[in-house]
N, C-alpha and C positions, 0 to 999 in steps of 0.2 A: 148696207155698204160694206164693202170688205177697204182693209185703210188705202189696199194697192189701190183700188177704183176712185179712191176719194184722193189720192196723192195725184192723180192723174186727166180728175177732173179740174182740177187747181191750176188755172192756170196762169202763168210766170212760176210754178214750184221748178226746183231741180227733178224733181223726178218728169214733172209733166212735160222740161224740152228735154229730158235723156232718152221719154217713152216716147217721144213724137219726131228726135232727130237722129235717134241712133249713138249720141253721142254730148257729151256732154258746152254749154260753152263758155267752158275756162279749162284749163288746162288740170290735165292728171298727172298727179306723179307715184309710179311702181316704183317702193320704195325695200321690191324683194322678188327675183326675179333668179332664173338661172339658165343655162344656155347648153346645148351638146344630148347627145343621149344617155338613155340609163337603163341597164340590162338588164332590171325591176319593169318596166311598163312602156306599152306603146306612147309615145306622142306627137300630134299633128303634125306640131309646132314648136322645132326645140334649136332654128339656127337662124341666123342672123337676118336675112333675108326676109322668110316665113313670119317670123317674130316680130318683123319690122313693119312691115304690112301691117299685119293682126294691130299693132299699137294705132298707124295710124290710123284705120277707121275707125276707132273708138275713142282718139283723141289723145293719148295717152303723151304727155309732153318729153317725160326722161321716164325709161327703164333701167334701175342700176340691179344690177346682175351679176352672179358669180358663176364659171362653169363647173361644170358636173364634173369635170375632167382633173380641173384644177384644187378642187376641195378633195375628191377622194383619186385622182388617177396619179398620171405624173406629168402632164402639162403643165407649164410652166406659166407662170402670170403674164411676163414679157408676152408669151402666145396671146395671153388671151385681148391684151393692149389691140396689137397689127389686126385680131377679129377686128374690135370697136372700130379701129383708125380706116377701116373700109367701107363702115354700116353711114348713116343717117349720124342726127344729132341727137333722134332720141336716145341712145343706146349711151348707159356708164355702167359702167365695172368699179366691183367692191376687190377688193384685192384678197386673195384666198391664200387662209394662212393655218397651217397645216401644222400643229403642234412635232407632232415626228420627222421632222425634218427640219430641225433651228439650222442649218445651212441657207437649204433653201427662204427661209425667212428675211434672213440677212440680205444677202442679196438682191432680194424681189425688193425689200425697203428701199436700201439705196439707190434704187431706179426710179422711185415710187414720184420723185419730184420732176422728172422727168417725163411723166405719163397722164398727160392734159387729162387724160377723160377716164384716168383712176379717181375718186371722193372717197373710198374708205376705204373697210378693211368687214370681213367675214367670217365668222367662227364655228365651227362645227358639232360644240365639243363631243354631244351627245354621242357621233359617227365615229371619230376619232378617239371617244371613250377617257378623255383627258379633261375633266374639271376647268370649266373657267378661271377659277383660282387660282387656277396649276402655275407655277411657276416657271413653265415651256411658255404664257404668253406674255411672261414679262415683260421682253422686245417690241413685239408687238405691239402693245399696250401703253409704254411709254413712249414708245415712235406718234402712235396716236394723242396721247394725252401731250404732249408735245406741240402738235398742227393741230389740236383738239376737232380731230376728226371724227366722221360714225362707224360706229362698229355696229354692225348689224350681226347679232347672234342666234342663232337655232335658241326655242328657248320650248319646257315642258314641263308642264304641273310632273312635280312628284321624282323629275329626274337628275341624277344624285350628281350626275354632271353640269344639270344647268337648268335647275331648279330656282326658285325663289330666295330662299337664304344664300345660296354660291351666289347669284345675281345683287341681291340689294348689296353684300358683304362689295364687291366691285364694284357695282359705281359710287357707294364711298370712296373704296382704293383708289377712283379714278374720275377725283369730278370733271378735269376738264375734257374726259374723252366722251362722245353724245351716243351715247346707246340703246338702240331700237330695239326691246326684245322683240326677237321673229317669233310669231302666232302667238303674241302675248300671253303664254307661260300656260298656253292651253287647257284649260281643267281645275288648275285652280285657284281663282276668280282673288276669292284673296290674298292672295298671293300677286296676282296682278297689279290690283287695289296699290299693296302696300311697298312695292319694288317700283312706284312711282309716289307716292307721298312720302317713304320715309327716306327717297332720297335727297340726294342735293341738287335738285331742277334738270339733271339731265340725262332722263330718258323716258323714251315712248314706248307703247306699246304699240306693234306690230299687226293689220287684223289678217293675214292670211292665216286659212284655215275658219275664220271666228264667223265671217257671216252664213257658213250652213247650218250655223244655231240657233234656234229661235229665243230672238230677247236677250243674247249675250252682248249684241252692239251698246243697246242698251242700259244695259248694267253696269256696261265699263265708264260709258257717257256716264252717270250719275257719281259713280265710282269718286273716277279720278279727271272726269271733265274734259270735254273733249277737242281739248286742246294740247292735250298731252297721248295723240289718236295719231298715227299714220295709218294708211294706206298701201296696201302689198297684194300680191296675190299670188307668189311663188310659181308663176308661168316659165315652162310652159305643162306643172303640176296642174294646177286649174285655171279656170277662162279669166277672161278679162269683163265678158261680158256679165258671167254668175257673179263675180264678187264686186264687181260697181253696182250689180242691181242688189245685193243683199245689204252695200249702205246706205242706196237711195232708199231700201224701202223699208228700211230701221224705224223706230217710233220713235225720233231726232229730230231738230229742226235744221230749215235748210242751213243756218249755217254754220250748225254742227258737221255736218254734212259738206263743206263748203272746207271748214277747220280742217277733218279729215282728212279728203280727195287733196288737197291742194295747201292752202292756205301755212297752215302749221311749217312742210319744208322750207317752204321758202320763205318764214317766222329763221326758222334753223337754219338754214345755206346759202336762202336769198333767191335770185332767178336768173345769175346771169355761172352759170356751170354748166 
């Protein structure tokens, strides 16, 4: 009997509930999303109405996203917030931080406290080709430190802008910032472990792209514990059903699954956001 079949036949399990009803019986928090078109790929759902309807079907309580055009183009974060204001309660935003426009960083963060749907910052250092430890991020990171905000970093194993050594240094430099390591330092799993166990308790591995690899979720749970892992999809790059299916099909316990899909985020951010 396959593990998938065994889970399906286990009444009351997270997997049985999800596969029978197409959604979990608890909230899901997707902490890594995007919005908007991208010139390299076709997205079936990349604008707010279609994304929101898809999230409702699977039972996602919150998707926190950054807009492609704010990260890499000319859109300002104020315009992104206006999009969120016109949507359902499911959507929240990261303020996109582009180190090549320091004046925009200061202007946008001056408005942050007036944006109720902004919950943290997003850094895309590999694409901007500016290391996460570079002084050009200092203003934004000090801002996040003062407010104990989450910062979602794009990370990847072996990339000099956002690899393990840079991320560990950053977490030790800013112990009051909550760092979400997007993609879990993909491919360099020893650094994934080190960036959690050697950090001052302020870091979480985020799972975007990881569920597509057999056995890696299990390895991360063994290495750092499910209490240090959070769920994310990169929607619209990946689909909520594919990523959720990867988590609930992993060879981990139901408590681990619940930690990843919602409990850890509620421990860090609460439920009223």
